A tleap script that builds the chain and sets N, CA, C and O, in Angstrom:
source leaprc.protein.ff14SB
mol = sequence {
  NMET SER LYS SER PHE ARG PRO GLU PRO GLY
  TYR MET VAL ARG LYS GLY ALA SER TRP TYR
  ASP HIE ARG VAL LEU LEU THR ILE GLU GLY
  ASP GLY ARG ILE ASP ILE PHE ARG ARG PRO
  TYR GLY GLY LYS PRO GLY GLY HIE ILE GLY
  VAL HIE ARG TYR THR GLN LEU ASP PRO GLN
  ASN PRO PRO ARG GLY LEU ARG LYS ALA ASN
  SER PRO ASP ASN ASN GLU ALA GLY ALA VAL
  VAL ARG ARG CGLY
}
set mol.1.N position { 117.240 38.250 110.374 }
set mol.1.CA position { 117.303 38.251 108.926 }
set mol.1.C position { 116.730 39.570 108.410 }
set mol.1.O position { 115.720 40.049 108.926 }
set mol.2.N position { 117.351 40.147 107.420 }
set mol.2.CA position { 116.893 41.416 106.878 }
set mol.2.C position { 115.924 41.197 105.714 }
set mol.2.O position { 115.883 40.126 105.108 }
set mol.3.N position { 115.145 42.248 105.418 }
set mol.3.CA position { 114.232 42.250 104.280 }
set mol.3.C position { 114.639 43.422 103.392 }
set mol.3.O position { 114.937 44.509 103.887 }
set mol.4.N position { 114.652 43.197 102.082 }
set mol.4.CA position { 115.090 44.233 101.150 }
set mol.4.C position { 113.997 44.590 100.156 }
set mol.4.O position { 113.236 43.733 99.705 }
set mol.5.N position { 113.937 45.869 99.826 }
set mol.5.CA position { 112.965 46.415 98.892 }
set mol.5.C position { 113.615 47.560 98.118 }
set mol.5.O position { 114.701 48.027 98.461 }
set mol.6.N position { 112.927 47.997 97.070 }
set mol.6.CA position { 113.280 49.232 96.389 }
set mol.6.C position { 112.032 50.103 96.384 }
set mol.6.O position { 110.943 49.619 96.074 }
set mol.7.N position { 112.177 51.381 96.723 }
set mol.7.CA position { 111.026 52.267 96.590 }
set mol.7.C position { 110.598 52.362 95.124 }
set mol.7.O position { 111.439 52.323 94.225 }
set mol.8.N position { 109.306 52.485 94.889 }
set mol.8.CA position { 108.785 52.686 93.543 }
set mol.8.C position { 109.153 54.093 93.080 }
set mol.8.O position { 109.280 54.998 93.905 }
set mol.9.N position { 109.325 54.290 91.778 }
set mol.9.CA position { 109.483 55.659 91.287 }
set mol.9.C position { 108.261 56.489 91.705 }
set mol.9.O position { 107.127 56.015 91.634 }
set mol.10.N position { 108.501 57.708 92.133 }
set mol.10.CA position { 107.410 58.557 92.601 }
set mol.10.C position { 107.162 58.464 94.092 }
set mol.10.O position { 106.258 59.116 94.615 }
set mol.11.N position { 107.962 57.650 94.790 }
set mol.11.CA position { 107.837 57.498 96.244 }
set mol.11.C position { 109.207 57.660 96.887 }
set mol.11.O position { 110.233 57.448 96.241 }
set mol.12.N position { 109.218 58.034 98.151 }
set mol.12.CA position { 110.438 58.064 98.957 }
set mol.12.C position { 110.148 57.356 100.262 }
set mol.12.O position { 109.013 57.338 100.738 }
set mol.13.N position { 111.193 56.769 100.837 }
set mol.13.CA position { 111.062 56.050 102.101 }
set mol.13.C position { 112.057 56.637 103.095 }
set mol.13.O position { 113.220 56.873 102.767 }
set mol.14.N position { 111.578 56.867 104.316 }
set mol.14.CA position { 112.452 57.328 105.393 }
set mol.14.C position { 112.649 56.178 106.362 }
set mol.14.O position { 111.692 55.567 106.838 }
set mol.15.N position { 113.915 55.897 106.642 }
set mol.15.CA position { 114.279 54.895 107.655 }
set mol.15.C position { 115.235 55.590 108.604 }
set mol.15.O position { 116.383 55.868 108.255 }
set mol.16.N position { 114.752 55.870 109.811 }
set mol.16.CA position { 115.562 56.652 110.741 }
set mol.16.C position { 115.747 58.058 110.193 }
set mol.16.O position { 114.770 58.731 109.864 }
set mol.17.N position { 116.987 58.502 110.094 }
set mol.17.CA position { 117.278 59.833 109.565 }
set mol.17.C position { 117.629 59.797 108.081 }
set mol.17.O position { 117.956 60.836 107.507 }
set mol.18.N position { 117.569 58.628 107.446 }
set mol.18.CA position { 117.958 58.487 106.041 }
set mol.18.C position { 116.745 58.410 105.126 }
set mol.18.O position { 115.703 57.866 105.492 }
set mol.19.N position { 116.901 58.971 103.922 }
set mol.19.CA position { 115.859 58.947 102.901 }
set mol.19.C position { 116.320 58.092 101.733 }
set mol.19.O position { 117.499 58.096 101.380 }
set mol.20.N position { 115.385 57.355 101.131 }
set mol.20.CA position { 115.687 56.460 100.013 }
set mol.20.C position { 114.716 56.742 98.871 }
set mol.20.O position { 113.520 56.927 99.094 }
set mol.21.N position { 115.244 56.772 97.635 }
set mol.21.CA position { 114.368 56.868 96.474 }
set mol.21.C position { 114.521 55.599 95.646 }
set mol.21.O position { 115.151 54.643 96.098 }
set mol.22.N position { 113.960 55.573 94.454 }
set mol.22.CA position { 113.909 54.351 93.654 }
set mol.22.C position { 115.266 53.842 93.187 }
set mol.22.O position { 115.359 52.719 92.691 }
set mol.23.N position { 116.315 54.636 93.334 }
set mol.23.CA position { 117.645 54.216 92.882 }
set mol.23.C position { 118.426 53.436 93.936 }
set mol.23.O position { 119.522 52.949 93.659 }
set mol.24.N position { 117.873 53.313 95.137 }
set mol.24.CA position { 118.620 52.748 96.260 }
set mol.24.C position { 117.920 51.513 96.820 }
set mol.24.O position { 116.699 51.493 96.982 }
set mol.25.N position { 118.712 50.489 97.111 }
set mol.25.CA position { 118.193 49.288 97.767 }
set mol.25.C position { 118.003 49.593 99.253 }
set mol.25.O position { 118.920 50.072 99.920 }
set mol.26.N position { 116.821 49.314 99.755 }
set mol.26.CA position { 116.462 49.574 101.143 }
set mol.26.C position { 116.450 48.254 101.898 }
set mol.26.O position { 115.757 47.321 101.492 }
set mol.27.N position { 117.205 48.156 102.991 }
set mol.27.CA position { 117.251 46.947 103.805 }
set mol.27.C position { 116.733 47.271 105.194 }
set mol.27.O position { 117.118 48.276 105.793 }
set mol.28.N position { 115.855 46.413 105.703 }
set mol.28.CA position { 115.238 46.628 107.006 }
set mol.28.C position { 115.568 45.452 107.906 }
set mol.28.O position { 115.403 44.294 107.523 }
set mol.29.N position { 116.031 45.762 109.095 }
set mol.29.CA position { 116.403 44.742 110.075 }
set mol.29.C position { 115.236 44.466 111.028 }
set mol.29.O position { 114.194 45.116 110.946 }
set mol.30.N position { 115.418 43.500 111.929 }
set mol.30.CA position { 114.386 43.003 112.823 }
set mol.30.C position { 113.607 44.007 113.634 }
set mol.30.O position { 112.414 43.798 113.856 }
set mol.31.N position { 114.213 45.086 114.090 }
set mol.31.CA position { 113.478 46.073 114.880 }
set mol.31.C position { 113.207 47.344 114.088 }
set mol.31.O position { 112.867 48.375 114.667 }
set mol.32.N position { 113.355 47.277 112.759 }
set mol.32.CA position { 113.240 48.453 111.907 }
set mol.32.C position { 111.824 48.918 111.650 }
set mol.32.O position { 110.851 48.186 111.831 }
set mol.33.N position { 111.751 50.156 111.221 }
set mol.33.CA position { 110.485 50.799 110.865 }
set mol.33.C position { 110.762 51.750 109.713 }
set mol.33.O position { 111.814 52.388 109.670 }
set mol.34.N position { 109.829 51.847 108.787 }
set mol.34.CA position { 109.966 52.772 107.665 }
set mol.34.C position { 108.695 53.597 107.527 }
set mol.34.O position { 107.611 53.176 107.931 }
set mol.35.N position { 108.855 54.786 106.944 }
set mol.35.CA position { 107.730 55.648 106.586 }
set mol.35.C position { 107.774 55.834 105.082 }
set mol.35.O position { 108.826 56.149 104.526 }
set mol.36.N position { 106.640 55.642 104.416 }
set mol.36.CA position { 106.575 55.790 102.963 }
set mol.36.C position { 105.846 57.092 102.642 }
set mol.36.O position { 104.800 57.395 103.217 }
set mol.37.N position { 106.423 57.858 101.707 }
set mol.37.CA position { 105.877 59.144 101.289 }
set mol.37.C position { 105.727 59.178 99.777 }
set mol.37.O position { 106.528 58.582 99.058 }
set mol.38.N position { 104.718 59.864 99.300 }
set mol.38.CA position { 104.569 60.146 97.878 }
set mol.38.C position { 105.546 61.254 97.540 }
set mol.38.O position { 105.740 62.170 98.339 }
set mol.39.N position { 106.163 61.188 96.372 }
set mol.39.CA position { 107.140 62.195 95.958 }
set mol.39.C position { 106.652 62.818 94.653 }
set mol.39.O position { 107.004 62.342 93.574 }
set mol.40.N position { 105.858 63.859 94.737 }
set mol.40.CA position { 105.298 64.438 93.520 }
set mol.40.C position { 106.343 65.152 92.675 }
set mol.40.O position { 107.132 65.952 93.179 }
set mol.41.N position { 106.333 64.853 91.394 }
set mol.41.CA position { 107.166 65.556 90.412 }
set mol.41.C position { 108.656 65.519 90.718 }
set mol.41.O position { 109.375 66.441 90.333 }
set mol.42.N position { 109.138 64.496 91.390 }
set mol.42.CA position { 110.567 64.349 91.645 }
set mol.42.C position { 111.132 65.336 92.638 }
set mol.42.O position { 112.352 65.464 92.745 }
set mol.43.N position { 110.282 66.042 93.372 }
set mol.43.CA position { 110.758 67.019 94.342 }
set mol.43.C position { 110.860 66.440 95.732 }
set mol.43.O position { 111.189 65.268 95.911 }
set mol.44.N position { 110.576 67.270 96.710 }
set mol.44.CA position { 110.622 66.843 98.104 }
set mol.44.C position { 109.467 65.897 98.417 }
set mol.44.O position { 108.468 65.881 97.698 }
set mol.45.N position { 109.594 65.111 99.482 }
set mol.45.CA position { 108.516 64.191 99.851 }
set mol.45.C position { 107.212 64.935 100.090 }
set mol.45.O position { 107.199 66.033 100.646 }
set mol.46.N position { 106.121 64.321 99.661 }
set mol.46.CA position { 104.799 64.921 99.820 }
set mol.46.C position { 103.990 64.188 100.871 }
set mol.46.O position { 104.405 64.080 102.025 }
set mol.47.N position { 102.828 63.681 100.465 }
set mol.47.CA position { 101.908 63.041 101.401 }
set mol.47.C position { 102.455 61.764 102.017 }
set mol.47.O position { 103.079 60.942 101.346 }
set mol.48.N position { 102.205 61.621 103.298 }
set mol.48.CA position { 102.634 60.438 104.041 }
set mol.48.C position { 101.672 59.301 103.731 }
set mol.48.O position { 100.466 59.441 103.936 }
set mol.49.N position { 102.190 58.174 103.239 }
set mol.49.CA position { 101.373 57.023 102.857 }
set mol.49.C position { 101.137 56.096 104.043 }
set mol.49.O position { 100.018 55.629 104.251 }
set mol.50.N position { 102.183 55.828 104.822 }
set mol.50.CA position { 102.016 54.930 105.953 }
set mol.50.C position { 103.313 54.571 106.635 }
set mol.50.O position { 104.404 54.865 106.146 }
set mol.51.N position { 103.165 53.922 107.786 }
set mol.51.CA position { 104.284 53.429 108.585 }
set mol.51.C position { 104.241 51.905 108.542 }
set mol.51.O position { 103.178 51.302 108.686 }
set mol.52.N position { 105.391 51.295 108.346 }
set mol.52.CA position { 105.460 49.834 108.307 }
set mol.52.C position { 106.633 49.371 109.160 }
set mol.52.O position { 107.737 49.907 109.065 }
set mol.53.N position { 106.383 48.383 109.981 }
set mol.53.CA position { 107.435 47.775 110.807 }
set mol.53.C position { 107.909 46.489 110.149 }
set mol.53.O position { 107.218 45.911 109.311 }
set mol.54.N position { 109.082 46.057 110.536 }
set mol.54.CA position { 109.706 44.862 109.962 }
set mol.54.C position { 108.739 43.683 109.936 }
set mol.54.O position { 108.625 42.995 108.922 }
set mol.55.N position { 108.050 43.450 111.037 }
set mol.55.CA position { 107.155 42.286 111.133 }
set mol.55.C position { 105.967 42.377 110.182 }
set mol.55.O position { 105.383 41.351 109.834 }
set mol.56.N position { 105.599 43.583 109.756 }
set mol.56.CA position { 104.468 43.785 108.848 }
set mol.56.C position { 104.850 43.634 107.380 }
set mol.56.O position { 103.975 43.445 106.535 }
set mol.57.N position { 106.123 43.711 107.068 }
set mol.57.CA position { 106.565 43.732 105.673 }
set mol.57.C position { 106.788 42.331 105.126 }
set mol.57.O position { 107.493 41.518 105.724 }
set mol.58.N position { 106.179 42.068 103.992 }
set mol.58.CA position { 106.338 40.790 103.294 }
set mol.58.C position { 107.086 41.064 101.990 }
set mol.58.O position { 106.544 41.725 101.105 }
set mol.59.N position { 108.314 40.572 101.853 }
set mol.59.CA position { 109.087 40.832 100.639 }
set mol.59.C position { 108.405 40.340 99.357 }
set mol.59.O position { 108.685 40.857 98.275 }
set mol.60.N position { 107.519 39.354 99.464 }
set mol.60.CA position { 106.827 38.848 98.280 }
set mol.60.C position { 105.559 39.648 97.961 }
set mol.60.O position { 105.002 39.518 96.871 }
set mol.61.N position { 105.107 40.464 98.897 }
set mol.61.CA position { 103.904 41.269 98.706 }
set mol.61.C position { 104.117 42.644 99.343 }
set mol.61.O position { 103.504 42.948 100.366 }
set mol.62.N position { 104.975 43.474 98.754 }
set mol.62.CA position { 105.302 44.759 99.370 }
set mol.62.C position { 104.109 45.725 99.360 }
set mol.62.O position { 103.237 45.630 98.497 }
set mol.63.N position { 104.076 46.647 100.318 }
set mol.63.CA position { 102.998 47.638 100.352 }
set mol.63.C position { 103.155 48.674 99.241 }
set mol.63.O position { 104.186 48.731 98.572 }
set mol.64.N position { 102.123 49.488 99.056 }
set mol.64.CA position { 102.172 50.550 98.049 }
set mol.64.C position { 103.380 51.444 98.290 }
set mol.64.O position { 103.635 51.867 99.418 }
set mol.65.N position { 104.117 51.726 97.231 }
set mol.65.CA position { 105.301 52.565 97.326 }
set mol.65.C position { 106.601 51.778 97.349 }
set mol.65.O position { 107.676 52.357 97.191 }
set mol.66.N position { 106.517 50.458 97.544 }
set mol.66.CA position { 107.707 49.604 97.530 }
set mol.66.C position { 107.548 48.528 96.476 }
set mol.66.O position { 106.430 48.157 96.118 }
set mol.67.N position { 108.667 48.030 95.980 }
set mol.67.CA position { 108.650 46.869 95.087 }
set mol.67.C position { 109.706 45.884 95.550 }
set mol.67.O position { 110.603 46.217 96.325 }
set mol.68.N position { 109.574 44.664 95.055 }
set mol.68.CA position { 110.530 43.621 95.426 }
set mol.68.C position { 111.940 44.043 95.041 }
set mol.68.O position { 112.144 44.671 94.002 }
set mol.69.N position { 112.899 43.703 95.868 }
set mol.69.CA position { 114.294 44.059 95.601 }
set mol.69.C position { 114.812 43.384 94.342 }
set mol.69.O position { 115.684 43.924 93.661 }
set mol.70.N position { 114.287 42.219 94.031 }
set mol.70.CA position { 114.779 41.465 92.877 }
set mol.70.C position { 113.777 41.483 91.717 }
set mol.70.O position { 113.698 40.519 90.956 }
set mol.71.N position { 113.013 42.574 91.577 }
set mol.71.CA position { 112.074 42.691 90.464 }
set mol.71.C position { 112.817 42.580 89.142 }
set mol.71.O position { 113.961 43.026 89.050 }
set mol.72.N position { 112.205 41.998 88.117 }
set mol.72.CA position { 112.883 41.821 86.837 }
set mol.72.C position { 113.353 43.119 86.201 }
set mol.72.O position { 114.291 43.093 85.405 }
set mol.73.N position { 112.741 44.250 86.520 }
set mol.73.CA position { 113.163 45.505 85.911 }
set mol.73.C position { 114.210 46.243 86.725 }
set mol.73.O position { 114.485 47.412 86.454 }
set mol.74.N position { 114.801 45.586 87.716 }
set mol.74.CA position { 115.866 46.195 88.519 }
set mol.74.C position { 117.222 45.663 88.078 }
set mol.74.O position { 117.378 44.474 87.799 }
set mol.75.N position { 118.190 46.554 88.020 }
set mol.75.CA position { 119.576 46.105 87.904 }
set mol.75.C position { 120.317 46.634 89.125 }
set mol.75.O position { 119.690 47.233 89.999 }
set mol.76.N position { 121.588 46.440 89.213 }
set mol.76.CA position { 122.339 46.815 90.416 }
set mol.76.C position { 122.236 48.301 90.733 }
set mol.76.O position { 122.282 48.679 91.904 }
set mol.77.N position { 122.097 49.154 89.719 }
set mol.77.CA position { 122.013 50.592 89.959 }
set mol.77.C position { 120.596 51.040 90.263 }
set mol.77.O position { 120.373 52.205 90.592 }
set mol.78.N position { 119.625 50.125 90.158 }
set mol.78.CA position { 118.257 50.483 90.437 }
set mol.78.C position { 117.544 51.130 89.262 }
set mol.78.O position { 116.417 51.602 89.412 }
set mol.79.N position { 118.174 51.161 88.104 }
set mol.79.CA position { 117.564 51.768 86.933 }
set mol.79.C position { 116.703 50.746 86.185 }
set mol.79.O position { 116.896 49.536 86.310 }
set mol.80.N position { 115.772 51.252 85.423 }
set mol.80.CA position { 114.927 50.389 84.617 }
set mol.80.C position { 115.570 50.248 83.232 }
set mol.80.O position { 115.926 51.236 82.590 }
set mol.81.N position { 115.703 49.023 82.804 }
set mol.81.CA position { 116.276 48.745 81.484 }
set mol.81.C position { 115.165 48.257 80.586 }
set mol.81.O position { 114.525 47.247 80.879 }
set mol.82.N position { 114.929 48.954 79.506 }
set mol.82.CA position { 113.869 48.574 78.573 }
set mol.82.C position { 114.493 48.221 77.222 }
set mol.82.O position { 115.412 48.887 76.745 }
set mol.83.N position { 113.973 47.173 76.636 }
set mol.83.CA position { 114.454 46.745 75.320 }
set mol.83.C position { 113.301 46.769 74.351 }
set mol.83.O position { 112.153 46.548 74.735 }
set mol.84.N position { 113.592 47.030 73.127 }
set mol.84.CA position { 112.498 46.956 72.179 }
set mol.84.C position { 112.659 47.883 71.113 }
set mol.84.O position { 111.815 47.948 70.219 }
savepdb mol mol.pdb
quit
């Protein structure tokens, strides 16, 4: 079974050779591993935050730099929709 997350704005995630930012849904399979990086000022990845393996990731309690895939402020494009 896979686990899905979205990177928080200001962070990037590397899974294998691919990079993900807050606009992309990230899916991790049973033997997967991700690296989370801080992304200062929308540029290239900065400081390395940590390494997380599939077994360590809890979709209901994501680590710093990730948010739940189905957070109320997510739509299909990964953008934040604000009303008011």
